C-alpha positions as CSV (number, residue, x, y, z in Angstrom):
1,M,12.4,2.3,8.9
2,K,11.2,0.9,5.6
3,F,9.2,2.9,3.0
4,L,7.2,1.5,0.1
5,K,6.9,3.4,-3.2
6,L,3.2,3.0,-4.3
7,T,1.1,4.4,-7.1
8,K,-2.3,6.0,-6.4
9,M,-5.1,5.4,-8.9
10,D,-4.5,8.9,-10.4
11,T,-0.9,7.9,-11.1
12,R,0.7,10.0,-8.4
13,K,3.6,8.2,-6.6
14,I,3.6,8.1,-2.8
15,M,5.9,6.7,-0.1
16,V,4.3,4.8,2.7
17,N,6.0,3.8,5.9
18,A,5.6,0.0,5.9
19,A,5.4,-0.1,9.7
20,L,2.1,1.9,9.5
21,I,0.3,-0.6,7.3
22,Q,-2.3,-2.6,9.2
23,S,-3.8,-4.6,6.3
24,V,-4.1,-4.8,2.5
25,E,-7.2,-6.0,0.7
26,S,-7.9,-6.6,-2.9
27,N,-11.4,-6.9,-4.4
28,P,-10.5,-6.0,-7.3
29,D,-8.8,-2.7,-6.4
30,T,-6.1,-2.8,-3.8
31,V,-6.7,-0.9,-0.6
32,V,-3.9,-0.2,1.9
33,M,-5.3,0.4,5.4
34,L,-3.0,2.4,7.7
35,E,-2.9,2.9,11.5
36,G,-5.4,5.7,12.3
37,G,-8.0,4.4,9.8
38,R,-6.6,6.1,6.7
39,K,-7.2,4.1,3.5
40,I,-5.2,4.4,0.3
41,L,-6.4,3.0,-3.1
42,V,-3.3,1.9,-5.1
43,K,-2.5,0.3,-8.5
44,E,-0.1,-2.3,-7.1
45,T,-1.5,-5.7,-6.4
46,M,-1.6,-7.2,-2.9
47,E,1.1,-9.7,-4.0
48,E,3.4,-6.9,-5.2
49,I,3.0,-5.0,-1.9
50,F,3.7,-8.3,0.0
51,E,6.9,-8.7,-2.0
52,M,8.0,-5.1,-1.3
53,V,7.5,-5.6,2.4
54,Q,9.5,-8.9,2.4
55,K,12.6,-7.4,0.7
C-alpha cells in the first residue's frame, strides 16, 4: 500500500492512499479526487503527484 504526503492549501500535511485516487486535475489549483467522491485541494502540482505515484 502506497501513501502520498500532500499539503492542503492551509499548509496542513496529509497522507493519502494512492490506490484511492481516481483522478487529479489542475486549473490552476490542484484537486485530487478520491473514490467515494471526496475532493482534496492541495498545493502540489499534478506533475509532482504523478512523480510521487511513479516512485
